[in-house]
MILONU-909636 format. One record per atom (N, C-alpha, C): residue in three letters; x, z, y; atom name; residue number from 1. Coordinates in pm, whole numbers. Layout:
BEGIN
['ALA',[X,Z,Y],'CA',NUM];
...
//
This chain:
BEGIN
['MET',[6027,19788,9126],'N',1];
['MET',[5929,19703,9189],'CA',1];
['MET',[5951,19561,9140],'C',1];
['ASN',[5843,19495,9106],'N',2];
['ASN',[5854,19356,9062],'CA',2];
['ASN',[5805,19262,9174],'C',2];
['LEU',[5816,19133,9147],'N',3];
['LEU',[5780,19034,9248],'CA',3];
['LEU',[5634,19044,9290],'C',3];
['ALA',[5544,19061,9196],'N',4];
['ALA',[5402,19070,9229],'CA',4];
['ALA',[5374,19189,9320],'C',4];
['GLU',[5439,19303,9293],'N',5];
['GLU',[5421,19421,9378],'CA',5];
['GLU',[5478,19398,9517],'C',5];
['ALA',[5594,19335,9524],'N',6];
['ALA',[5655,19307,9654],'CA',6];
['ALA',[5566,19213,9736],'C',6];
['LEU',[5513,19110,9672],'N',7];
['LEU',[5423,19018,9742],'CA',7];
['LEU',[5298,19091,9791],'C',7];
['ALA',[5244,19180,9708],'N',8];
['ALA',[5125,19257,9747],'CA',8];
['ALA',[5154,19347,9866],'C',8];
['PHE',[5271,19413,9866],'N',9];
['PHE',[5312,19495,9981],'CA',9];
['PHE',[5315,19412,10108],'C',9];
['LEU',[5379,19297,10101],'N',10];
['LEU',[5395,19213,10219],'CA',10];
['LEU',[5263,19153,10265],'C',10];
['GLN',[5179,19114,10171],'N',11];
['GLN',[5046,19062,10205],'CA',11];
['GLN',[4968,19168,10283],'C',11];
['SER',[4964,19288,10228],'N',12];
['SER',[4891,19397,10291],'CA',12];
['SER',[4950,19433,10428],'C',12];
['ALA',[5082,19444,10434],'N',13];
['ALA',[5149,19480,10559],'CA',13];
['ALA',[5127,19373,10666],'C',13];
['GLY',[5138,19247,10628],'N',14];
['GLY',[5119,19138,10723],'CA',14];
['GLY',[4978,19133,10778],'C',14];
['GLU',[4881,19154,10691],'N',15];
['GLU',[4741,19153,10735],'CA',15];
['GLU',[4710,19275,10819],'C',15];
['HIS',[4774,19386,10789],'N',16];
['HIS',[4755,19507,10869],'CA',16];
['HIS',[4802,19487,11012],'C',16];
['VAL',[4922,19434,11029],'N',17];
['VAL',[4977,19421,11165],'CA',17];
['VAL',[4916,19306,11243],'C',17];
['SER',[4870,19202,11172],'N',18];
['SER',[4811,19088,11244],'CA',18];
['SER',[4661,19102,11261],'C',18];
['ASP',[4601,19195,11186],'N',19];
['ASP',[4457,19218,11190],'CA',19];
['ASP',[4378,19092,11154],'C',19];
['ARG',[4434,19015,11058],'N',20];
['ARG',[4367,18896,11009],'CA',20];
['ARG',[4419,18863,10869],'C',20];
['GLU',[4344,18781,10798],'N',21];
['GLU',[4390,18736,10667],'CA',21];
['GLU',[4498,18631,10686],'C',21];
['LEU',[4603,18641,10606],'N',22];
['LEU',[4715,18548,10618],'CA',22];
['LEU',[4708,18434,10518],'C',22];
['GLY',[4612,18437,10429],'N',23];
['GLY',[4613,18339,10321],'CA',23];
['GLY',[4705,18390,10211],'C',23];
['ARG',[4711,18320,10101],'N',24];
['ARG',[4791,18365,9987],'CA',24];
['ARG',[4939,18343,10015],'C',24];
['LEU',[5016,18451,10014],'N',25];
['LEU',[5160,18442,10034],'CA',25];
['LEU',[5227,18405,9903],'C',25];
['THR',[5329,18320,9913],'N',26];
['THR',[5411,18285,9798],'CA',26];
['THR',[5557,18308,9837],'C',26];
['THR',[5644,18299,9741],'N',27];
['THR',[5786,18319,9771],'CA',27];
['THR',[5840,18208,9862],'C',27];
['GLU',[5775,18093,9864],'N',28];
['GLU',[5821,17983,9948],'CA',28];
['GLU',[5764,17987,10090],'C',28];
['THR',[5669,18076,10115],'N',29];
['THR',[5609,18084,10248],'CA',29];
['THR',[5715,18119,10351],'C',29];
['GLU',[5730,18033,10451],'N',30];
['GLU',[5823,18059,10561],'CA',30];
['GLU',[5764,18169,10648],'C',30];
['LEU',[5848,18264,10688],'N',31];
['LEU',[5799,18373,10773],'CA',31];
['LEU',[5741,18320,10903],'C',31];
['GLN',[5801,18215,10958],'N',32];
['GLN',[5750,18157,11082],'CA',32];
['GLN',[5608,18102,11064],'C',32];
['ALA',[5576,18057,10943],'N',33];
['ALA',[5445,17999,10916],'CA',33];
['ALA',[5333,18103,10916],'C',33];
['LEU',[5370,18231,10913],'N',34];
['LEU',[5268,18337,10912],'CA',34];
['LEU',[5202,18354,11048],'C',34];
['GLY',[5263,18299,11152],'N',35];
['GLY',[5206,18310,11285],'CA',35];
['GLY',[5223,18448,11347],'C',35];
['LEU',[5321,18523,11298],'N',36];
['LEU',[5349,18656,11353],'CA',36];
['LEU',[5460,18644,11457],'C',36];
['ASP',[5445,18717,11566],'N',37];
['ASP',[5555,18720,11661],'CA',37];
['ASP',[5663,18815,11608],'C',37];
['SER',[5775,18823,11677],'N',38];
['SER',[5888,18903,11627],'CA',38];
['SER',[5853,19051,11617],'C',38];
['VAL',[5773,19101,11708],'N',39];
['VAL',[5732,19242,11703],'CA',39];
['VAL',[5643,19266,11582],'C',39];
['GLN',[5549,19177,11557],'N',40];
['GLN',[5461,19192,11441],'CA',40];
['GLN',[5541,19183,11310],'C',40];
['LEU',[5641,19096,11307],'N',41];
['LEU',[5724,19086,11187],'CA',41];
['LEU',[5798,19216,11162],'C',41];
['LEU',[5853,19276,11268],'N',42];
['LEU',[5919,19406,11254],'CA',42];
['LEU',[5821,19514,11211],'C',42];
['GLU',[5700,19510,11266],'N',43];
['GLU',[5597,19606,11226],'CA',43];
['GLU',[5561,19588,11079],'C',43];
['MET',[5554,19463,11033],'N',44];
['MET',[5523,19435,10894],'CA',44];
['MET',[5630,19496,10803],'C',44];
['ILE',[5754,19482,10841],'N',45];
['ILE',[5864,19540,10763],'CA',45];
['ILE',[5856,19691,10765],'C',45];
['THR',[5823,19749,10880],'N',46];
['THR',[5811,19894,10892],'CA',46];
['THR',[5698,19947,10803],'C',46];
['VAL',[5585,19879,10803],'N',47];
['VAL',[5473,19919,10717],'CA',47];
['VAL',[5515,19913,10570],'C',47];
['ALA',[5585,19807,10532],'N',48];
['ALA',[5632,19795,10393],'CA',48];
['ALA',[5730,19909,10361],'C',48];
['GLU',[5820,19941,10453],'N',49];
['GLU',[5914,20051,10433],'CA',49];
['GLU',[5840,20183,10412],'C',49];
['GLN',[5739,20207,10495],'N',50];
['GLN',[5663,20331,10483],'CA',50];
['GLN',[5589,20337,10349],'C',50];
['ASN',[5538,20224,10304],'N',51];
['ASN',[5466,20221,10176],'CA',51];
['ASN',[5557,20249,10057],'C',51];
['ILE',[5682,20206,10063],'N',52];
['ILE',[5772,20232,9951],'CA',52];
['ILE',[5854,20358,9973],'C',52];
['GLY',[5847,20415,10094],'N',53];
['GLY',[5918,20539,10122],'CA',53];
['GLY',[6068,20523,10136],'C',53];
['LEU',[6111,20404,10176],'N',54];
['LEU',[6254,20378,10194],'CA',54];
['LEU',[6280,20308,10326],'C',54];
['ARG',[6400,20325,10374],'N',55];
['ARG',[6447,20250,10491],'CA',55];
['ARG',[6530,20134,10440],'C',55];
['LEU',[6493,20014,10476],'N',56];
['LEU',[6565,19896,10432],'CA',56];
['LEU',[6685,19871,10522],'C',56];
['PRO',[6797,19827,10466],'N',57];
['PRO',[6917,19806,10547],'CA',57];
['PRO',[6899,19690,10645],'C',57];
['ASP',[6932,19714,10772],'N',58];
['ASP',[6915,19612,10876],'CA',58];
['ASP',[6993,19485,10845],'C',58];
['GLU',[7113,19500,10787],'N',59];
['GLU',[7195,19382,10759],'CA',59];
['GLU',[7131,19289,10657],'C',59];
['ALA',[7037,19338,10580],'N',60];
['ALA',[6970,19255,10479],'CA',60];
['ALA',[6878,19151,10543],'C',60];
['PHE',[6838,19170,10666],'N',61];
['PHE',[6740,19081,10728],'CA',61];
['PHE',[6800,18958,10794],'C',61];
['GLY',[6931,18953,10807],'N',62];
['GLY',[6996,18838,10870],'CA',62];
['GLY',[6974,18709,10793],'C',62];
['ARG',[6957,18717,10664],'N',63];
['ARG',[6941,18597,10582],'CA',63];
['ARG',[6796,18574,10538],'C',63];
['VAL',[6703,18653,10586],'N',64];
['VAL',[6563,18643,10546],'CA',64];
['VAL',[6493,18533,10625],'C',64];
['ARG',[6443,18433,10552],'N',65];
['ARG',[6370,18323,10614],'CA',65];
['ARG',[6232,18302,10552],'C',65];
['THR',[6218,18344,10427],'N',66];
['THR',[6092,18323,10355],'CA',66];
['THR',[6037,18456,10305],'C',66];
['VAL',[5914,18454,10262],'N',67];
['VAL',[5854,18572,10201],'CA',67];
['VAL',[5933,18611,10076],'C',67];
['GLY',[5980,18512,10002],'N',68];
['GLY',[6061,18539,9884],'CA',68];
['GLY',[6189,18613,9917],'C',68];
['ASP',[6253,18575,10027],'N',69];
['ASP',[6374,18645,10072],'CA',69];
['ASP',[6342,18792,10100],'C',69];
['LEU',[6230,18815,10167],'N',70];
['LEU',[6190,18951,10200],'CA',70];
['LEU',[6153,19029,10074],'C',70];
['CYS',[6092,18963,9978],'N',71];
['CYS',[6062,19027,9849],'CA',71];
['CYS',[6191,19072,9782],'C',71];
['GLU',[6293,18989,9786],'N',72];
['GLU',[6423,19024,9726],'CA',72];
['GLU',[6479,19151,9790],'C',72];
['VAL',[6467,19162,9922],'N',73];
['VAL',[6514,19282,9992],'CA',73];
['VAL',[6437,19405,9943],'C',73];
['LEU',[6306,19391,9933],'N',74];
['LEU',[6223,19503,9886],'CA',74];
['LEU',[6257,19541,9742],'C',74];
['MET',[6270,19442,9656],'N',75];
['MET',[6297,19470,9514],'CA',75];
['MET',[6435,19531,9495],'C',75];
['THR',[6530,19491,9577],'N',76];
['THR',[6665,19548,9568],'CA',76];
['THR',[6666,19693,9616],'C',76];
['ALA',[6590,19721,9723],'N',77];
['ALA',[6586,19856,9779],'CA',77];
['ALA',[6507,19953,9693],'C',77];
['ALA',[6406,19903,9623],'N',78];
['ALA',[6319,19991,9545],'CA',78];
['ALA',[6294,19933,9406],'C',78];
['PRO',[6400,19915,9325],'N',79];
['PRO',[6381,19848,9196],'CA',79];
['PRO',[6288,19922,9099],'C',79];
['ASP',[6283,20054,9107],'N',80];
['ASP',[6205,20132,9010],'CA',80];
['ASP',[6076,20188,9068],'C',80];
['ARG',[6044,20151,9190],'N',81];
['ARG',[5922,20204,9253],'CA',81];
['ARG',[5801,20123,9214],'C',81];
['GLN',[5690,20188,9204],'N',82];
['GLN',[5562,20123,9177],'CA',82];
['GLN',[5488,20107,9310],'C',82];
['ALA',[5403,20009,9318],'N',83];
['ALA',[5322,19988,9438],'CA',83];
['ALA',[5246,20114,9472],'C',83];
['GLY',[5253,20156,9597],'N',84];
['GLY',[5185,20275,9642],'CA',84];
['GLY',[5260,20404,9618],'C',84];
['ALA',[5373,20400,9548],'N',85];
['ALA',[5450,20523,9522],'CA',85];
['ALA',[5522,20567,9647],'C',85];
['ARG',[5536,20696,9661],'N',86];
['ARG',[5608,20752,9776],'CA',86];
['ARG',[5713,20846,9727],'C',86];
//
């Protein structure tokens, strides 16, 4: 998985759980700036996990503050996966 695919996963997952457009996500976008509550953020991660077919390690989320941080977690967990692959 590359950065563009990770961003696309998160864009789609965030819009799915919030039921609204989030605007263009970048690696510098602060997760707090998305306007998602903590439950929606967890749902966004769950949707992304389901899309890549992997369970992401919980300990990886302690340092996640930006969309870029979350992309790094996704790319590390699924380095060879393509968007939409299961």
